[in-house]
C-alpha positions as CSV (number, residue, x, y, z in Angstrom):
1,M,20.2,-32.1,11.0
2,A,18.0,-32.5,7.9
3,H,14.7,-34.2,8.1
4,A,13.7,-37.4,6.6
5,D,12.7,-35.3,3.4
6,G,16.1,-33.8,2.8
7,H,14.3,-30.2,2.4
8,E,15.4,-28.6,6.0
9,V,16.7,-24.9,5.2
10,T,19.1,-23.1,7.5
11,V,19.5,-19.4,7.2
12,K,21.0,-16.8,9.0
13,A,20.3,-12.6,9.4
14,S,21.5,-10.2,11.4
15,P,19.5,-6.9,12.8
16,N,20.3,-3.6,11.4
17,L,20.8,-0.2,13.5
18,A,18.7,2.6,11.5
19,L,20.4,5.7,11.7
20,V,17.5,7.4,10.0
21,K,14.3,6.1,11.5
22,Y,11.5,4.4,10.1
23,W,8.5,5.8,12.7
24,G,5.0,5.6,11.4
25,K,3.5,3.9,8.1
26,E,1.5,4.6,5.3
27,N,-0.4,1.3,5.1
28,H,0.1,-1.0,8.4
29,D,-1.3,-4.2,6.5
30,V,1.6,-4.2,4.4
31,N,4.0,-2.5,6.6
32,L,4.2,0.4,3.9
33,P,6.7,3.4,5.7
34,L,5.8,7.1,6.6
35,N,9.4,8.2,5.6
36,A,12.5,6.9,4.1
37,S,15.2,5.2,6.4
38,L,18.6,4.4,6.5
39,S,20.7,1.5,8.4
40,L,24.2,-0.3,8.9
41,P,24.4,-4.0,9.2
42,L,25.4,-5.6,12.8
43,G,27.0,-8.6,11.5
44,D,28.3,-9.9,14.7
45,L,24.9,-10.4,15.8
46,M,22.8,-13.1,14.1
47,T,19.5,-14.8,14.3
48,R,19.6,-18.6,12.7
49,V,16.3,-19.9,11.6
50,T,15.5,-23.6,10.5
51,V,12.1,-24.4,8.3
52,W,11.2,-27.6,7.1
53,P,8.1,-29.2,5.7
54,T,5.3,-30.8,7.7
55,L,1.8,-31.7,7.3
56,S,0.7,-28.1,9.1
57,D,2.5,-25.0,10.2
58,D,4.0,-25.1,13.5
59,W,7.1,-23.8,15.5
60,E,9.1,-25.2,18.0
61,G,11.3,-23.9,20.8
62,D,10.5,-22.1,24.1
63,L,8.5,-18.6,23.1
64,S,8.3,-17.5,26.8
65,R,10.3,-14.8,26.5
66,F,8.8,-13.2,23.6
67,P,5.7,-11.1,23.8
68,Q,2.2,-13.0,24.1
69,G,0.9,-13.8,20.7
70,T,4.3,-14.4,18.8
71,K,3.9,-17.7,17.6
72,I,0.1,-16.5,16.2
73,R,1.9,-13.5,14.4
74,I,4.9,-16.3,13.2
75,L,2.5,-18.6,11.6
76,S,0.3,-15.8,10.0
77,F,3.6,-14.6,8.6
78,I,4.0,-17.9,7.1
79,Q,0.4,-18.0,5.6
80,T,0.8,-14.5,4.3
81,V,3.9,-15.7,2.4
82,R,2.0,-18.6,1.0
83,T,-0.7,-16.3,-0.4
84,Y,2.2,-14.9,-2.5
85,Y,3.7,-18.5,-3.2
86,P,0.8,-21.1,-3.1
87,K,3.2,-23.8,-3.5
88,L,5.1,-23.3,-0.4
89,S,4.5,-26.1,2.0
90,F,3.5,-26.4,5.4
91,V,6.4,-26.1,7.8
92,T,7.7,-26.2,11.3
93,G,10.3,-24.4,12.1
94,R,13.1,-23.2,14.9
95,S,15.1,-20.2,15.9
96,S,17.9,-18.7,18.2
97,A,20.0,-15.7,18.4
98,N,23.2,-14.7,19.9
99,F,21.6,-11.8,21.3
100,P,18.5,-10.5,23.5
101,S,15.1,-9.8,22.3
102,G,13.1,-6.8,22.5
103,V,15.6,-4.4,23.9
104,G,16.1,-2.1,21.1
105,I,18.5,-4.1,18.8
106,A,16.2,-4.9,16.3
107,S,15.4,-8.7,17.2
108,S,12.3,-8.8,14.9
109,A,14.2,-7.4,11.9
110,S,16.9,-10.2,11.9
111,F,14.1,-12.7,12.7
112,Y,11.7,-12.3,10.2
113,A,14.6,-11.3,7.7
114,A,15.9,-14.8,8.3
115,L,12.2,-16.6,8.2
116,A,11.3,-15.2,4.4
117,K,15.0,-16.1,3.3
118,A,14.1,-19.6,4.6
119,L,10.3,-19.7,3.4
120,L,11.0,-18.3,0.0
121,E,14.4,-20.8,-0.7
122,L,12.0,-23.3,-0.3
123,V,10.3,-22.2,-3.3
124,G,13.3,-21.6,-5.1
125,V,13.1,-18.2,-5.0
126,N,16.6,-16.3,-4.3
127,E,16.0,-12.6,-5.8
128,Q,17.0,-10.3,-3.1
129,S,14.6,-7.7,-3.8
130,E,11.6,-10.1,-3.8
131,I,13.3,-11.4,0.0
132,A,13.2,-7.9,0.9
133,R,9.7,-7.3,0.1
134,M,8.3,-10.5,2.0
135,A,10.4,-10.0,4.9
136,R,8.6,-6.2,5.4
137,L,5.6,-8.2,5.6
138,G,6.5,-9.7,8.7
139,S,8.2,-6.6,10.5
140,G,8.9,-3.2,8.4
141,S,12.4,-3.3,9.4
142,A,13.6,-6.4,8.6
143,T,13.2,-5.2,4.9
144,R,16.6,-3.7,5.9
145,S,18.0,-7.0,7.4
146,I,18.3,-8.5,3.5
147,P,21.2,-6.7,2.1
148,S,24.0,-8.2,4.9
149,D,26.7,-6.0,4.0
150,S,26.2,-2.7,2.9
151,W,24.4,0.7,3.9
152,V,20.8,0.0,3.4
153,G,18.1,2.4,2.4
154,W,13.8,2.1,2.6
155,L,11.9,4.2,1.0
156,P,8.0,4.6,0.9
157,G,6.0,3.6,-2.0
158,S,4.1,0.3,-2.9
159,H,4.5,-3.0,-2.1
160,E,6.4,-3.6,-5.4
161,M,8.5,-0.9,-5.1
162,S,9.1,-0.6,-1.2
163,F,12.1,-2.3,-0.1
164,G,15.6,-2.4,1.5
165,Y,18.2,-2.0,-0.9
166,A,22.1,-1.7,-0.8
167,L,22.9,2.2,-1.0
168,P,25.2,2.4,-4.6
169,K,29.1,3.3,-4.0
170,C,28.7,3.6,-1.0
171,D,31.2,2.1,1.5
172,L,30.9,1.1,5.3
173,P,33.6,3.0,7.0
174,Q,36.6,1.0,8.1
175,N,37.4,-0.1,11.7
176,W,34.3,1.0,13.2
177,K,32.6,-0.9,15.6
178,D,28.8,-0.5,17.5
179,V,29.2,-1.1,21.3
180,M,25.6,-1.2,22.5
181,W,25.0,-0.2,26.6
182,V,21.8,-2.5,27.3
183,F,19.9,-0.8,30.7
184,D,17.0,-3.2,30.8
185,A,17.5,-6.9,29.6
186,K,13.8,-7.2,30.2
187,H,11.4,-7.2,27.0
188,K,10.4,-3.5,26.4
189,K,6.6,-2.8,27.6
190,I,5.5,-1.3,24.7
191,E,6.1,-2.7,21.0
192,S,7.2,-1.0,18.2
193,S,4.1,-1.5,16.2
194,I,2.5,0.5,18.8
195,G,4.3,3.7,18.5
196,H,3.9,3.3,14.7
197,V,0.1,3.1,15.5
198,M,0.1,6.3,17.4
199,M,2.0,8.1,14.7
200,D,-1.4,7.9,12.7
201,N,-3.1,10.9,14.1
202,S,-0.2,12.5,15.6
203,P,0.1,16.4,14.9
204,L,3.8,15.7,14.4
205,R,3.3,13.1,11.9
206,E,3.7,15.5,8.7
207,A,6.4,17.2,10.5
208,R,8.3,14.3,11.4
209,K,8.3,12.7,7.7
210,H,9.3,15.8,6.1
211,R,12.8,15.8,8.4
212,A,13.2,12.3,8.1
213,N,13.2,12.5,4.2
214,I,15.7,15.6,4.4
215,R,17.8,13.9,6.8
216,F,17.9,10.7,4.7
217,V,19.0,12.3,1.4
218,Q,21.7,14.5,3.4
219,M,22.9,11.3,4.7
220,C,23.4,9.3,1.9
221,R,24.9,12.4,0.1
222,A,27.7,12.7,2.8
223,I,27.9,8.9,2.8
224,Q,29.1,8.6,-0.6
225,K,31.7,11.5,-0.1
226,Q,33.0,9.7,3.3
227,D,32.2,12.9,5.1
228,W,31.6,10.7,8.1
229,I,32.1,14.4,10.5
230,Y,28.5,15.5,9.1
231,V,27.0,11.5,9.0
232,S,27.7,12.0,12.6
233,Q,26.5,15.5,13.4
234,L,23.2,13.9,11.3
235,V,23.4,11.0,13.5
236,I,22.9,12.9,16.5
237,E,20.2,15.1,14.9
238,E,18.3,12.2,14.4
239,T,18.8,10.5,17.8
240,L,17.7,13.8,19.3
241,D,14.7,14.1,17.0
242,F,13.3,10.3,17.8
243,V,14.0,10.6,21.5
244,S,12.0,14.1,21.1
245,L,9.3,12.2,19.4
246,I,8.6,9.0,21.5
247,D,8.8,11.2,24.7
248,T,5.9,13.0,23.1
249,H,3.5,10.8,21.9
250,T,4.3,7.2,23.9
251,I,2.7,6.7,27.4
252,N,5.7,5.1,28.7
253,P,9.2,6.3,27.2
254,Y,11.8,3.6,26.0
255,L,14.6,4.8,27.8
256,N,14.5,4.5,31.4
257,E,16.3,6.5,33.8
258,P,19.7,5.1,33.8
259,A,19.6,4.7,29.9
260,D,18.6,8.7,29.8
261,Q,21.7,10.1,32.0
262,A,23.7,8.2,30.0
263,L,22.6,9.3,26.5
264,R,22.9,13.1,28.0
265,K,26.1,12.4,29.0
266,L,27.2,11.0,25.4
267,I,25.6,13.9,23.7
268,S,27.5,16.5,25.9
269,F,30.5,14.9,25.2
270,F,30.3,14.4,21.7
271,H,29.6,18.6,21.7
272,A,32.7,19.4,24.3
273,Q,35.0,17.1,22.5
274,P,34.9,17.7,18.7
275,E,38.3,16.9,17.9
276,L,37.1,12.9,18.4
277,R,34.7,13.0,15.8
278,P,33.7,11.2,13.6
279,W,31.6,8.9,16.3
280,M,28.0,8.9,17.0
281,V,25.1,7.8,19.2
282,S,22.0,6.3,18.3
283,I,19.2,4.4,19.9
284,D,16.1,2.5,18.7
285,A,13.0,1.6,20.4
286,G,14.2,0.1,23.5
287,A,16.4,1.0,26.8
288,T,19.7,0.2,24.5
289,I,22.4,2.9,23.5
290,H,24.3,2.5,20.4
291,I,28.0,3.9,20.3
292,I,29.4,4.0,17.0
293,G,32.8,4.6,15.5
294,K,36.4,3.9,15.0
295,S,37.4,1.0,17.8
296,D,39.8,3.3,19.6
297,V,37.5,6.3,19.6
298,V,34.7,4.4,20.7
299,D,36.7,3.4,23.5
300,Q,37.7,6.7,24.5
301,V,34.1,7.6,24.5
302,E,33.1,4.5,26.8
303,A,36.4,5.6,29.2
304,A,35.4,9.3,28.9
305,C,31.5,8.7,29.6
306,V,31.5,6.0,32.4
307,A,28.0,3.9,32.8
308,H,26.6,1.0,34.2
309,P,24.5,-1.0,31.8
310,V,23.1,-4.7,32.7
311,M,24.7,-5.8,29.4
312,K,27.4,-4.9,26.9
313,L,27.4,-6.2,23.1
314,T,29.7,-5.2,20.5
315,S,29.3,-5.6,16.8
316,K,31.9,-5.1,13.9
317,I,30.7,-2.7,11.2
318,C,32.3,-4.3,7.9
319,G,31.3,-5.1,4.4
320,H,32.1,-3.9,0.5
321,C,31.1,-1.3,-1.4
322,S,27.8,-1.8,-3.4
323,Q,28.7,-1.3,-7.2
324,E,24.9,-1.7,-8.1
325,V,23.2,1.0,-10.1
326,E,20.3,2.4,-8.4
327,S,17.7,5.2,-10.3
328,S,18.3,8.7,-8.9
329,E,14.6,8.8,-8.8
330,R,14.6,6.5,-5.8
331,L,15.3,9.1,-3.8
332,P,12.5,10.9,-2.0
333,V,11.3,14.2,-4.1
334,V,12.2,16.9,-1.1
335,P,13.7,20.2,-0.8
336,L,17.4,20.6,0.4
337,P,19.0,23.2,2.0
338,E,21.9,24.9,0.5
339,E,24.0,24.6,3.6
340,R,24.5,22.0,6.6
341,P,21.5,22.6,9.3
342,S,23.1,23.6,12.8
343,V,22.9,20.6,15.0
344,S,21.3,21.3,18.5
345,L,22.8,19.3,21.3
346,H,21.0,20.4,24.6
């Protein structure tokens, strides 16, 4: 229902699943990433945000299920957007979502993407790249939730040049889905922001940056060729890389024991049943495992790798081919191997 001034704005945004992870920052103040990342949209999951002009910034609704300080973070983001767009009025807002927060399904990404869309709509801005830049200031990975129906890349760079963009001429696979096994429905104990900070002085920082940038380019090229077998191998490689990384530099790994056991079983099955590929396994910063592939193949994987998550969610992977022209200079300049690397699965 619109408010009396008629300026209520309601928008939606979906979370995204990074198949090449953003982990570590070059600049924490404006969330500039250490490495290139690449994601898929989870279009059946949705955050809805409504904002309207008021006499002072405020946020309605129960935030008790979110980390302490969430309201302060939201209001701080609104003020940050106002520094770029001084004509933005004071606003009050509310939000809702059809999936849990803080469990490894990019709830912050979809929230800040939706909030950025809403705030910029209030000031008459609809340029996708600018919305993506503003969303990044709230949550880095939110920039990848602005292009909503395509593969999305995000590259390091300046504030003006670092934002999520639809990969050119890259079709999303048809009849694919993401089944999410949630092994802990409570909000994760370690926020992703802490993991990013811990990368600042990590001895693994530069090597991880190099591997991720190479993997980003390899995956982009494989997607353009629709080489889903190779894409699935790269995703498994990235998943193992990410698990190893967070196990090394966090005091409390995101995966609990049931999730860890399920992930090991899935990786072993991937190795033992190559005829079922392409399908892939990924995680994010939470005790949730993503199984992605053709619907019938994912069903077979679930039947073979029995697990007992506390919750299961499903999202279709769908979209259209992005035809926009992107300069080849947008790809990170990294050395590329002549042949496919071997994928360690143990």
